[in-house]
VEXDREN-2710 file (C-alpha; in Angstrom, 1 decimal):
% VEXDREN-2710
k/r/px/py/pz
1/MET/-16.2/37.3/-44.1
2/LYS/-20.0/36.9/-44.3
3/LYS/-20.1/35.9/-40.7
4/PRO/-20.7/39.4/-39.3
5/LEU/-23.7/40.0/-41.6
6/LEU/-25.2/36.6/-40.8
7/MET/-24.7/37.2/-37.0
8/GLY/-26.5/40.5/-37.3
9/ILE/-29.4/38.9/-39.1
10/ALA/-29.5/36.1/-36.6
11/TRP/-29.6/38.5/-33.7
12/THR/-32.5/40.4/-35.2
13/LEU/-34.5/37.2/-35.9
14/THR/-33.7/36.0/-32.3
15/GLN/-35.0/39.2/-30.8
16/CYS/-38.2/39.0/-32.9
17/CYS/-38.8/35.3/-31.9
18/LEU/-38.2/36.0/-28.2
19/ALA/-40.6/38.9/-28.3
20/ASP/-43.3/36.8/-30.1
21/PHE/-42.8/34.0/-27.6
22/ALA/-43.0/36.2/-24.5
23/TYR/-46.0/38.3/-25.6
24/ALA/-47.9/36.1/-28.0
25/ALA/-50.9/36.0/-25.7
26/GLN/-50.8/39.8/-25.3
27/ALA/-50.8/41.1/-28.9
28/LEU/-52.2/44.6/-29.4
29/GLY/-53.6/45.7/-32.7
30/ILE/-54.1/49.3/-33.7
31/SER/-57.9/49.2/-33.3
32/GLN/-57.7/47.9/-29.8
33/ALA/-55.0/50.4/-28.9
34/LEU/-57.1/53.2/-30.2
35/ALA/-60.0/52.1/-28.0
36/LEU/-57.8/51.8/-24.9
37/ALA/-56.4/55.3/-25.5
38/SER/-59.9/56.8/-25.9
39/GLN/-61.0/55.1/-22.6
40/ASN/-57.9/56.2/-20.6
41/SER/-57.7/59.8/-21.9
42/GLY/-58.5/62.4/-19.3
43/LYS/-58.5/65.0/-22.0
44/LEU/-61.1/63.2/-24.0
45/GLY/-63.1/62.4/-20.9
46/GLY/-63.3/66.1/-20.1
47/ALA/-64.4/66.9/-23.6
48/ASN/-67.2/64.2/-23.4
49/ALA/-68.3/65.7/-20.0
50/ALA/-68.5/69.1/-21.7
51/VAL/-70.7/67.6/-24.4
52/THR/-73.0/66.1/-21.7
53/GLN/-73.2/69.4/-19.9
54/ALA/-74.1/71.4/-23.1
55/GLN/-76.7/68.8/-24.1
56/GLU/-78.3/68.9/-20.6
57/GLN/-78.5/72.7/-20.9
58/VAL/-80.4/72.3/-24.2
59/GLN/-82.8/69.9/-22.5
60/ALA/-83.1/72.4/-19.6
61/VAL/-84.4/75.2/-21.8
62/ALA/-86.5/73.0/-24.0
63/GLY/-89.6/73.8/-22.0
64/LEU/-89.2/77.6/-22.1
65/GLY/-92.4/79.3/-23.3
66/GLY/-94.6/76.9/-21.5
67/PRO/-96.8/77.6/-18.5
68/ILE/-95.2/78.6/-15.2
69/LEU/-96.9/77.6/-12.0
70/ALA/-95.7/78.8/-8.6
71/LEU/-96.9/78.3/-5.1
72/THR/-96.2/81.2/-2.7
73/GLY/-96.5/80.8/1.0
74/MET/-95.9/83.6/3.6
75/GLY/-96.1/83.6/7.4
76/TYR/-96.4/86.9/9.2
77/SER/-96.6/88.5/12.6
78/PHE/-97.1/92.2/13.3
79/GLU/-97.9/94.6/16.1
80/ARG/-99.2/98.1/15.7
81/GLN/-99.8/101.0/18.0
82/GLN/-101.7/104.2/17.0
83/ASN/-103.1/107.1/18.9
84/ILE/-106.5/108.1/17.5
85/SER/-107.7/111.6/18.3
86/LEU/-111.4/112.0/19.4
87/GLN/-111.2/115.6/20.2
88/PRO/-114.0/116.8/17.7
89/TYR/-116.3/114.0/18.6
90/ALA/-115.6/114.2/22.4
91/SER/-116.5/117.9/22.6
92/ASN/-119.8/117.4/20.8
93/ILE/-120.8/114.3/22.7
94/ASN/-119.7/115.6/26.0
95/GLY/-121.5/118.9/25.3
96/MET/-124.7/117.0/24.4
97/ILE/-124.6/115.1/27.7
98/SER/-124.0/118.2/29.8
99/GLY/-126.8/120.0/27.9
100/LEU/-129.6/117.5/28.8
101/PRO/-132.5/119.0/30.8
102/ILE/-131.9/116.6/33.6
103/PRO/-128.4/115.5/34.0
104/PRO/-128.1/111.6/34.1
105/SER/-126.6/111.8/37.5
106/ALA/-129.8/113.6/38.9
107/LEU/-132.2/110.9/37.7
108/PRO/-134.1/108.9/40.3
109/ILE/-131.7/106.2/39.4
110/PRO/-128.5/108.0/38.7
111/ILE/-126.6/107.0/35.6
112/ASP/-122.9/107.6/35.6
113/ILE/-122.0/108.4/31.9
114/PRO/-118.3/108.9/31.6
115/THR/-117.1/111.6/29.4
116/LEU/-115.6/110.7/26.1
117/PRO/-111.8/111.0/26.2
118/ASP/-110.0/113.3/23.8
119/SER/-107.9/110.4/22.3
120/VAL/-107.7/106.6/22.2
121/ASN/-104.5/104.5/22.0
122/LEU/-105.0/101.5/19.6
123/HIS/-102.8/98.5/20.1
124/VAL/-103.1/95.6/17.6
125/ARG/-101.0/92.4/17.5
126/LYS/-101.7/89.5/15.0
127/THR/-99.9/86.4/13.7
128/GLY/-101.0/84.4/10.7
129/ALA/-100.1/82.8/7.3
130/VAL/-101.3/83.2/3.8
131/GLY/-100.7/81.3/0.5
132/PHE/-101.1/82.0/-3.2
133/VAL/-101.1/80.0/-6.4
134/ASN/-99.6/82.0/-9.3
135/ALA/-99.8/80.9/-13.0
136/ILE/-98.1/82.6/-16.0
137/LEU/-98.4/81.6/-19.6
138/PRO/-96.1/83.5/-22.1
139/LEU/-98.1/84.3/-25.3
140/TYR/-95.5/86.4/-27.2
141/THR/-91.9/87.2/-26.2
142/GLY/-90.5/88.7/-29.4
143/GLY/-88.4/85.7/-30.2
144/ARG/-86.3/85.8/-27.1
145/ILE/-87.2/82.3/-26.0
146/ASP/-86.2/80.9/-29.5
147/GLY/-83.0/82.9/-29.2
148/VAL/-82.2/81.3/-25.9
149/ARG/-82.8/77.8/-27.3
150/GLY/-80.6/78.7/-30.3
151/VAL/-77.7/79.8/-28.2
152/ALA/-78.0/76.6/-26.1
153/ALA/-78.1/74.4/-29.2
154/GLY/-75.2/76.2/-30.7
155/ARG/-73.1/75.7/-27.6
156/ALA/-74.0/72.0/-27.7
157/SER/-73.0/71.7/-31.3
158/GLU/-69.7/73.5/-30.6
159/SER/-69.0/71.1/-27.7
160/VAL/-69.5/68.1/-29.9
161/ALA/-67.2/69.6/-32.5
162/ASN/-64.5/70.3/-29.9
163/ALA/-64.9/66.7/-28.6
164/GLN/-64.3/65.4/-32.1
165/GLN/-61.2/67.5/-32.4
166/GLU/-60.0/66.2/-29.0
167/ARG/-60.8/62.6/-30.1
168/ASP/-58.8/63.1/-33.3
169/GLU/-55.9/64.5/-31.5
170/VAL/-55.8/61.6/-28.9
171/GLN/-56.1/59.0/-31.7
172/ALA/-53.5/60.7/-33.8
173/THR/-51.1/60.8/-30.8
174/LEU/-51.8/57.1/-30.1
175/ILE/-51.1/56.2/-33.8
176/GLN/-47.9/58.3/-33.7
177/ARG/-46.7/56.5/-30.6
178/TYR/-47.8/53.1/-31.7
179/PHE/-45.9/53.1/-34.9
180/GLY/-43.1/55.2/-33.3
181/VAL/-42.4/52.2/-31.1
182/GLN/-42.1/49.9/-34.0
183/ALA/-40.0/52.3/-36.0
184/THR/-37.5/53.0/-33.2
185/ALA/-37.4/49.2/-32.3
186/GLN/-36.5/48.3/-35.8
187/VAL/-33.9/51.0/-36.0
188/ALA/-32.5/49.8/-32.7
189/GLN/-32.3/46.2/-34.1
190/LEU/-30.6/47.4/-37.2
191/ARG/-28.1/49.5/-35.3
192/GLU/-27.3/46.6/-32.9
193/ALA/-26.9/44.2/-35.8
194/ALA/-24.5/46.7/-37.4
195/ARG/-22.6/47.1/-34.2
196/VAL/-22.1/43.3/-33.9
197/GLY/-21.0/43.1/-37.5
198/VAL/-18.5/46.0/-37.1
199/ALA/-17.2/44.4/-34.0
200/GLU/-16.4/41.2/-35.9
201/HIS/-14.7/43.2/-38.7
202/LEU/-12.7/45.1/-36.2
203/ALA/-11.5/41.8/-34.7
204/THR/-10.5/40.7/-38.1
205/ALA/-8.7/43.9/-38.8
206/LYS/-6.7/43.6/-35.6
207/ARG/-5.7/40.1/-36.5
208/MET/-4.6/41.2/-40.0
209/GLU/-2.6/44.1/-38.5
210/ALA/-0.9/41.7/-36.2
211/ALA/0.0/39.5/-39.2
212/GLY/1.4/42.6/-41.1
213/LEU/-1.4/42.4/-43.7
214/LEU/-3.2/45.7/-42.6
215/ALA/-1.8/49.1/-42.0
216/LYS/-2.3/50.7/-38.6
217/VAL/-4.2/53.6/-40.0
218/GLU/-6.8/51.2/-41.4
219/ARG/-7.2/49.5/-38.1
220/LEU/-7.6/52.9/-36.4
221/GLN/-10.3/53.7/-39.0
222/ALA/-12.1/50.4/-38.0
223/ASP/-11.8/51.5/-34.3
224/VAL/-13.5/54.8/-35.1
225/ALA/-16.2/53.0/-37.1
226/TYR/-16.9/50.7/-34.2
227/ALA/-17.1/53.6/-31.7
228/ASN/-19.6/55.3/-34.0
229/ALA/-21.6/52.1/-34.4
230/LEU/-21.6/51.6/-30.6
231/ARG/-22.9/55.2/-30.1
232/ASP/-25.6/54.8/-32.7
233/ALA/-26.8/51.5/-31.2
234/ALA/-27.0/53.0/-27.7
235/LYS/-28.9/56.1/-28.9
236/ALA/-31.3/53.9/-30.9
237/GLN/-32.0/51.7/-27.8
238/HIS/-32.6/54.9/-25.7
239/ASP/-35.0/56.2/-28.3
240/SER/-36.8/52.8/-28.5
241/ALA/-37.3/52.7/-24.7
242/LEU/-38.6/56.3/-24.6
243/ALA/-41.0/55.6/-27.4
244/ARG/-42.3/52.5/-25.5
245/ARG/-42.8/54.5/-22.3
246/ALA/-44.7/57.1/-24.2
247/LEU/-47.1/54.5/-25.7
248/ASP/-47.6/52.7/-22.4
249/SER/-48.7/55.9/-20.7
250/MET/-51.8/55.9/-23.0
251/LEU/-52.7/52.3/-22.4
252/ASP/-53.8/50.1/-19.4
253/THR/-50.9/48.7/-17.4
254/GLU/-51.8/45.2/-18.4
255/TYR/-50.8/46.0/-22.0
256/ALA/-47.4/47.5/-21.1
257/ALA/-44.7/46.0/-23.4
258/ALA/-47.3/44.0/-25.4
259/VAL/-46.5/43.0/-28.9
260/LEU/-47.8/45.5/-31.5
261/ALA/-49.7/43.4/-34.0
262/THR/-50.2/46.0/-36.7
263/PRO/-46.9/46.6/-38.5
264/LEU/-45.7/49.7/-40.3
265/PHE/-47.1/49.8/-43.8
266/VAL/-47.1/51.7/-47.1
267/ASP/-49.9/51.5/-49.7
268/THR/-48.5/52.1/-53.2
269/ARG/-51.8/52.3/-54.9
270/ASP/-53.0/55.6/-56.3
271/LEU/-54.9/58.0/-54.1
272/GLU/-58.3/59.4/-54.8
273/PRO/-58.1/62.8/-56.5
274/LEU/-57.3/65.8/-54.3
275/GLU/-60.7/67.3/-54.9
276/HIS/-62.3/64.2/-53.2
277/TYR/-60.4/64.9/-50.0
278/VAL/-61.0/68.7/-50.1
279/THR/-64.8/68.1/-50.5
280/ARG/-64.8/65.6/-47.6
281/ALA/-62.8/67.9/-45.4
282/LEU/-65.1/70.9/-46.0
283/ALA/-68.1/68.7/-45.0
284/ALA/-66.6/66.8/-42.1
285/HIS/-63.7/68.8/-40.5
286/PRO/-64.5/69.8/-36.9
287/GLY/-63.4/73.4/-37.6
288/MET/-66.3/73.8/-40.0
289/ALA/-68.7/72.4/-37.4
290/ILE/-67.3/74.9/-34.9
291/VAL/-67.9/77.8/-37.3
292/SER/-71.4/76.6/-37.9
293/ALA/-72.1/76.4/-34.2
294/LYS/-70.7/79.9/-33.7
295/ARG/-73.1/81.1/-36.4
296/GLN/-76.1/79.5/-34.6
297/GLN/-75.1/81.1/-31.3
298/THR/-74.7/84.5/-33.0
299/GLU/-78.2/84.2/-34.5
300/GLY/-79.6/83.3/-31.2
301/LEU/-78.0/86.3/-29.5
302/HIS/-79.4/88.5/-32.2
303/GLN/-82.9/87.2/-31.6
304/ILE/-82.5/87.9/-27.9
305/GLU/-81.3/91.5/-28.5
306/GLU/-84.1/92.2/-31.0
307/GLY/-86.7/90.6/-28.7
308/ILE/-85.8/92.9/-25.8
309/HIS/-87.2/95.8/-27.8
310/LYS/-90.4/94.1/-28.8
311/PRO/-93.6/93.8/-26.6
312/SER/-94.1/90.8/-24.3
313/VAL/-97.6/89.4/-23.8
314/PHE/-98.5/86.8/-21.2
315/ALA/-101.6/85.6/-19.4
316/TYR/-101.6/85.3/-15.6
317/GLY/-103.7/84.0/-12.8
318/VAL/-103.6/84.3/-9.0
319/ALA/-105.6/82.4/-6.5
320/GLU/-105.7/82.5/-2.7
321/PRO/-107.1/79.2/-1.4
322/HIS/-108.9/79.3/1.9
323/LYS/-112.1/77.9/3.4
324/GLY/-115.1/78.4/1.3
325/ARG/-114.7/79.9/-2.2
326/PRO/-111.1/81.0/-3.0
327/ASP/-110.2/84.5/-4.0
328/TRP/-108.8/84.6/-7.6
329/MET/-107.8/86.9/-10.4
330/VAL/-106.9/86.3/-14.1
331/GLY/-105.8/88.6/-16.8
332/ILE/-103.4/89.5/-19.7
333/VAL/-100.4/91.7/-19.4
334/LEU/-98.7/93.6/-22.2
335/ASN/-95.2/94.9/-21.5
336/TRP/-93.4/97.1/-24.0
337/VAL/-90.3/98.9/-23.1
338/LEU/-90.2/102.1/-25.2
339/ILE/-87.1/103.8/-23.8
340/ASP/-84.5/102.0/-21.7
341/GLY/-81.3/104.1/-22.2
342/THR/-79.6/101.8/-24.7
343/ASP/-78.8/102.7/-28.3
344/ARG/-80.9/100.2/-30.2
345/ALA/-79.3/101.1/-33.5
346/ALA/-75.9/100.5/-32.1
347/LEU/-77.0/97.1/-30.8
348/SER/-78.4/96.2/-34.2
349/ARG/-75.1/97.2/-35.9
350/SER/-73.3/95.1/-33.3
351/SER/-75.3/92.0/-34.3
352/VAL/-74.6/92.6/-38.0
353/ALA/-70.9/92.9/-37.2
354/ALA/-71.0/89.7/-35.2
355/ALA/-72.6/87.9/-38.2
356/GLN/-70.0/89.3/-40.5
357/ARG/-67.3/88.1/-38.2
358/VAL/-68.6/84.6/-38.5
359/ASP/-68.8/84.9/-42.2
360/GLN/-65.1/85.9/-42.4
361/ALA/-64.2/83.1/-40.0
362/GLU/-66.0/80.6/-42.3
363/ARG/-64.3/81.9/-45.4
364/GLN/-60.8/81.7/-43.7
365/ALA/-61.6/78.2/-42.4
366/ARG/-62.4/77.0/-45.9
367/GLN/-59.2/78.4/-47.3
368/ASP/-57.1/77.0/-44.4
369/ILE/-58.7/73.6/-44.5
370/ALA/-58.3/73.3/-48.3
371/LEU/-54.6/74.2/-48.0
372/LEU/-54.1/71.8/-45.2
373/VAL/-55.7/69.0/-47.1
374/GLU/-53.5/69.7/-50.1
375/ARG/-50.4/69.8/-48.0
376/ASN/-51.2/66.5/-46.2
377/TYR/-52.2/64.9/-49.5
378/ARG/-48.8/65.8/-51.1
379/ASN/-46.9/64.8/-48.0
380/LEU/-48.5/61.4/-48.2
381/ASP/-47.7/61.0/-51.8
382/GLN/-44.1/62.2/-51.2
383/ALA/-43.7/59.7/-48.3
384/LYS/-44.8/56.9/-50.6
385/LEU/-42.3/57.9/-53.3
386/LYS/-39.5/58.2/-50.7
387/TYR/-40.2/54.7/-49.4
388/LEU/-40.1/53.2/-52.9
389/ALA/-36.9/55.0/-53.7
390/LEU/-35.2/53.7/-50.5
391/ARG/-36.2/50.2/-51.5
392/ALA/-34.0/50.6/-54.6
393/ASP/-31.3/52.1/-52.4
394/GLU/-31.4/49.2/-50.0
395/GLU/-31.0/46.7/-52.9
396/LEU/-28.0/48.7/-54.1
397/ALA/-26.5/48.8/-50.6
398/ARG/-26.9/45.0/-50.2
399/GLU/-25.2/44.4/-53.5
400/TYR/-22.4/46.8/-52.6
401/LEU/-21.9/45.0/-49.3
402/ARG/-21.8/41.7/-51.0
403/LEU/-19.1/42.9/-53.5
404/ARG/-17.0/44.4/-50.6
405/VAL/-17.1/41.2/-48.7
406/LYS/-16.1/39.3/-51.8
407/SER/-13.3/41.7/-52.6
408/LEU/-12.0/41.4/-49.1
409/ALA/-12.1/37.6/-49.3
410/SER/-10.0/37.7/-52.5
411/GLY/-7.5/40.2/-51.1
412/LEU/-8.6/43.1/-53.3
413/GLY/-10.5/45.0/-50.6
414/THR/-10.0/46.2/-47.0
415/ALA/-11.9/45.6/-43.8
416/VAL/-12.7/49.3/-43.6
417/GLU/-14.5/49.1/-46.9
418/VAL/-16.6/46.2/-45.7
419/ILE/-17.4/48.1/-42.5
420/ASP/-18.4/51.2/-44.4
421/ALA/-20.6/49.1/-46.7
422/GLN/-22.3/47.4/-43.7
423/LEU/-22.9/50.7/-41.9
424/ASN/-24.3/52.2/-45.1
425/LEU/-26.8/49.3/-45.5
426/ALA/-27.9/49.8/-41.9
427/LYS/-28.3/53.5/-42.6
428/VAL/-30.4/52.9/-45.7
429/GLN/-32.6/50.4/-43.9
430/ALA/-33.2/52.8/-41.0
431/GLU/-34.1/55.5/-43.5
432/GLN/-36.6/53.1/-45.1
433/THR/-38.2/52.4/-41.7
434/GLY/-38.4/56.2/-41.2
435/ALA/-40.1/56.6/-44.5
436/ALA/-42.7/54.0/-43.6
437/TYR/-43.3/55.8/-40.4
438/GLU/-43.6/59.1/-42.2
439/TYR/-46.2/57.5/-44.5
440/SER/-48.3/56.5/-41.5
441/MET/-48.1/60.0/-40.0
442/ALA/-49.0/61.6/-43.3
443/LEU/-52.0/59.3/-43.7
444/VAL/-53.1/60.2/-40.1
445/ALA/-52.8/63.9/-40.9
446/LEU/-54.9/63.5/-44.1
447/LEU/-57.6/61.4/-42.5
448/SER/-57.8/63.8/-39.5
449/THR/-58.4/66.7/-41.9
450/THR/-61.2/64.9/-43.7
451/GLY/-62.9/63.4/-40.6
452/GLU/-62.1/59.8/-41.6
453/LEU/-59.5/58.9/-39.0
454/ALA/-61.8/56.0/-38.0
455/ASN/-60.8/54.3/-41.3
456/PHE/-57.1/54.2/-40.4
457/PRO/-57.1/50.6/-39.0
458/GLN/-58.8/49.3/-42.1
459/LEU/-56.4/51.1/-44.4
460/ALA/-53.4/49.8/-42.5
461/GLN/-54.7/46.3/-42.8
462/SER/-55.4/46.5/-46.5
463/ALA/-52.1/48.2/-47.5
464/ASP/-50.1/46.3/-50.1
465/ILE/-46.7/46.7/-48.3
466/GLN/-46.2/45.7/-44.7
467/HIS/-42.8/46.9/-43.3
468/PRO/-40.5/45.1/-42.8
469/GLN/-41.5/42.6/-45.5
END
């Protein structure tokens, strides 16, 4: 009666050996998988591009406050017509000519002096070009330039923190899928081994029924058990295939169906005290960095608002180059807006409220992060205890199956009891695999909170329990 159990074990070992043989040259460790996921993630690529954009903006405003030099060129063409009245002058001049003792026309050599017209039409048309060189040097801006720099630096810091959050999310998803593939594959193997074993016991039950050694109701119970085992095996295979597809979507196609070299694990050694992780999280969590960046932006905006109502002083110079000595002008300008229609007191109160808003956000973030760390810390410890408890349950289930097989062989037990014991063993083993997976996910959550997710591969390698052992 030990044959079904041995067949199940043999099937599992065969599948593992075939997988190792087929993909031995394409093993994929968790560190390499994390690197591939980061390279292939469009979400992370977009976050990195946002970081580059913000950093370039910081570089763009770094030179604010320095001299400004501009070259202005202008081409022009104009035409002007104007009627100029000569009436007062014409009357006087014409009167003087007519009042001469001898008119010019009566001279021995007559002189024809035309009379001066009453008006003249002036028509001017001109085309040309002119150029200027302008220079401005800000001397005092009331802190507005520093405020602009502060806002840009705050946005850059925020983009870096957001990118870190995106990176942690991508890596956490990769780890979840990486170990999810292993967990579902192991459960599928266990369920298939149980199905094979139940099928053998069902065949034995049918032979015993035909020989009159087993009641029909017991054989029907074996039929139901087999149907359930078949359904569970099919569902486990479906879950395994879906988990694999989800993982492959984050990797290069050349690593599709590669063997996952880092197994599920549990570390039974004691954790650091909770305060250690809380301190680390408050110092390294991206949420705290985002709050700090928001504070920097708020302070920069406050500087800009305050600077608008302060005087501005700058030196200037203008030169018009041309042949010979150029025309030029230099000076200092003071500009101070005294009244502009805005309520300056209200703007000041608005800045204070913005700063208070950031203070409240920081206080809430500290509370939330500390609570999140404690929850993840306790979940990790609970997952470890659950795994260790299931190890004892597995040992009990193995022993119970051994006794049921022995009882059946001696005629004191039934095939249904053996089937139930075998299915119970598969159930406990699947739960143990699930507990190992829960431990990995709890560790990911804790490390993500403390900003130490990069240490996950090392912790996985150094764990004292590799599942399955």
